[in-house]
N, C-alpha and C positions, 0 to 999 in steps of 0.2 A: 502494500499501499504504500505509495506516495507521501510522505508529511508536506505540508501548509506551512509557508514560512508563517510564520508570525506576523502581527502588526507592529509591534515592538512597543507599545501604548508605555508612555512614562508619564513620572508624577505631574510634570506641569509641561502639559503639550504648548507650543505656542499655538496661535488662530489658523495659521496653513495648518500644522502637523492636524489640527481637529479636525479642521478642513478633508485632509487625507484618510482621516483614520474612520470618519461618516461617512466616506466612498469607500468603505472597507480593501485600501489599498496599501499594498507597501510601499518603501522608497524604489525600490527594485523597477516596480511596474509604473510608477507616475513617471522616473525617471525614461524610463522605455515609451511610452506613451508622447512625452513633452519633448522627447530627442534632445537631453541633456544627460547629465553622468549623473548618478546617485550620490555622488560628492556634491554636485551643485544641486542637486533637493535639499539635501543636510544644511547646507550653507542660507539658502532661503531660510528653509524651517527654525535654524536657530541664531536669526537677526546677525549672521558672520558675512554682510553684504561688500566687509573692507575686502576677504579671499577673492574677490572677481578683480579682473586687471583694471577696469572699469567701470566707473557708473552706468554706463549704456549697456553692459554686459549683463547686470546686475539685470538691468530694466528690462533686458531682452528674455534671461531666461526666465523673470518674474511672470511673464506674458504667457510665455510658451508654459509655465506650470500652472497658469489661471484655465489656458484654455486646455490643457489636458485633465485638468478636474471638471471643466465645465460650470466656472463660478462666475454668476453673471454679473451686472454691475452693485444689485442690491444686496447679495451676499458678500460683496467685497466690500461695501458700506459697511456692513455689521461687524466683520470681521476685523476692518479699521476702526471700529466703534465709534462712525458716522451716525447721524440720524437717517432711517432707512423711510422713505415715501412708501404711503399706501400702494400696494403691489397693485398697475393695472389691469384694465379687462385682458387683454392679448400680450402676453410677456414675449419679451422677443429674444431667442437664446444667443449669449455673448455679446451682450451691445458694448460698442467703445473699448477693444482690448487693450487699446493705450491709457483709455483712461483707467482701467482697472489694473492694467501691469503701476500706474503711476499709486494706484490706491495699495497696493501689496507693498509695495518698496516701505511704505510709512508703515505697511501692519509688521514687518518685517522687525522692526526697532520697537514697535510695542508703543505704537502711538507717539514716539517721541525721536525718531529718523529724522531729520530734516533733511532735503536736498536744496542746500543755499549754490545759488550764482551768482554769489555777488564777487569780484576780486578784490586784492590789498593791493592796487597798482603803487599807492604813496605807502610809506613808513611814518607813524603816529610818535616815533621816539627816531628819525632821523633827520637830517637835513631836507627843507621845501623840493619838492619836485624829484626826489631822487627815487630810481626806480628798480624794484626787487625784480628778482628771479622768478619765473612764475612757477607756481604750487609745485607743478610734476616733476620738479629739478629737485624738488625736500625731501629729502627722504626719511621718516618719519616714524618711531618706535613708542607704541603706546602700552604702555603697563598697568596693571590692576593693583592700585595702591589702598583700596579697602576693604576687599575680599569679595568684591561685589564680581563676577567673571560677565553676569549678562549686562550690566552695566557700559562696562569698560568694553563690553565687544558693540555696545549701542555707541558709544563716543570714536569706536578707531571706525565703523563704519560711515560716520558723520565725516569726521577728518578726509578717508578717502572719497565721499561725494564731492571734496571740495576741491577734488583734484590731486591733492597732497600722494605722495606713493609711502604706502604706509607699507613697511618692509616688518615688520614684526610686532604680536601683539602675544603679552606674558605677564609673568608676574614681578610686580614689582620685591624688591626688600624685607620691604614688611609692609603689613597692611594698615600703619599707622600713620598714612597722610588724611589729613583732615579737608582738602577740598583737595578738585582738579587743578590740575596747574601745568605751564607749558615751561620745561625745561630747556634753557640757549647756551653752547659754550662760549666764550671770547668770540666779539666782534659778532655774533647773530643774532643780537637783542632784535634790529628790526624785523627780521623774518619769523621771531618769539612771537613779537606785539603783532604781528599783521592775524598769525594765524590762533592764537589767542583772543583778537578782537572778534575773529570770526566764530566761533566756538563757545564765546561769554565765559571766556576763564582770565586768569592771573599770571603774568610770568616771574619765571625764578632767574638766577643766572647758576650756573656751571662752573666751577675752578678747572682753571686748565682746559685741555684740548686747543687741537691745533689742526690745520687740515679744511677741508670743504665743509660747510656749513649742514648740520644735522640737529632736529629736534626731538625730545621727547616730551612724551604729553603721559604725566599718571596723573594716574583716574581714582580720584577720593569718593565718600560715598554721594551718591545722585543728591542728598542735598547735602552742602557743605555748610560750616559755623555762619548763624545768621541772617539764611536762609527761611 
């Protein structure tokens, strides 16, 4: 007798995982239907959007995922926690997949991932008119400094969505960081200020270091002191 692969329910499934389990689909079957890899399915369901090479790749995978599961606009809004209008008399399947994909990207970060299209062309801490290199040339390491890996992944996804190259997401030396901050080596303050402004956090200097600029985002609790 052939064994049936389990649907691997876990304690706290993401909205996307719950939608898949509701349809009695495994990760592998969903990947086959969507034409993406099983790993990419897990990235979407675990809000690890930063694992995709580019934000456009994550959006395309989300659209394919939604198409494979038959998620329509009303269900996508429900998954994202948005108001769902009354069902019309005649419902059309899969309306506006691109809009659904955009909603799914918001779902991946559990309502907090914001795709920001602003650029930081001028540094707040440098001379007027100074031009900074584009974000995709700046390597960023995101570290879990509070013990909350899910929130750390959300921050990493947001940084990646801004165009930065997130080259590592891992654990900090301690979970005692009280708030999220962008840490920078000497001569890289203007780049740190740009990223900090974009994600709404503060900056802190790192002693020593040389060579090309790189940044570290150490993620504190979702709500820092005084928030």
